[in-house]
C-alpha positions, 0 to 999 in steps of 0.5 A, a space after each residue: 483426588 478424583 475431583 482434583 484430577 477432574 478439575 485440571 483436566 478441566 482447567 488443562 482442555 481450556 487451556 489447549 482449546 484457547 491455544 489452538 483458537 489462537 493458532 487458528 488466528 494467526 495468519 499462514 506465513 506468506 509464501 513468496 514462491 506462490 505469489 510470484 506464480 500469481 503476479 504472474 498470472 494475474 499481474 504481470 500484464 499490468 505491474 510486470 514480472 517484478 513489479 516494475 511497471 512500464 506503464 505510467 497509469 499503472 504503479 510499480 510495486 517492486 519494493 513496496 511495504 508488503 502491509 500496504 501491498 496486502 492493505 490496497 489488495 484488501 480495499 480493492 475486494 467487495 466483501 459481504 455485500 459491501 462496496 469496496 473500500 477502495 473502488 476501481 472496476 479493474 483491480 476490484 476485479 483481479 482482487 475478487 477471486 484473491 484469498 487473504 492468503 494470495 494476497 499475503 502472499 502476492 505482497 510478499 513477493 512483490 515486497 522483496 522485489 528490487 524496485 527500479 528508479 524513476 526520474 523526475 523529468 520538469 526541471 521547472 518544478 523540481 524546485 516546487 516539488 522539492 520545497 513542498 516535499 521537504 518543507 510543505 507550506 505553513 501558509 497553507 497548512 501543508 505538512 512536508 511530504 518527507 514527515 510521513 514518506 522520508 527525505 528519500 521517499 522511502 516511506 515507513 513501514 505499516 504506514 507510510 508507502 515508498 513512493 521513491 522512483 514511482 510513476 508521476 502520472 500515477 502518483 499525480 492521479 492518486 492526489 487528485 482522486 484524494 482531493 476529489 475524495 474519490 479514493 477515500 481508503 486513508 487512515 482518518 482521512 490524512 491524504 484526503 486532508 493534505 491533497 484538497 489544500 493543494 492546487 493543480 500546480 503543486 500536485 504535479 510538481 510533487 508527483 514529478 519530484 518524488 518519481 526522481 528520489 532514490 
């Protein structure tokens, strides 16, 4: 009997230990209120207090998927002596002092904000932008942007970011960076494979078209 109880006790302890370990692995629930405070102190000057950047070179972050935002913040941060997956001197400095919990809080706050719409400004490229966004270009092996980012640019949670209403200048810069390989944190080189096939005119047209989606 004593031996059976001892075995039972060991089993219970083992289960408890596994449960405790699993609990430690679970990320803490994001706190948007804490995220708002961090945004006000660290992010607002460039991205706006509510994530609606008014600076064309800086992306709008309001309404973006929290998972995507958290991944980008993580990728900007150099850890363990390794270079950041997404190298950027400004964002690298901003992300350096953020913990994983901070990043989750910031992402939760910004993701909950209402994005302000943008507008396409070049009427001469709207047709080309629409064509590429909706149907791609089979002759060049270009898939439709909508196949991943949605017909309205709403994106797909976790996998593909929202692009609707984003600054055209920022989108153009990122597509050029993917094409040049200077931005390389895309899964399976998906965006690098696509962007390298696009001409400068096509990149500008798609970026401007996406800015007007809502």
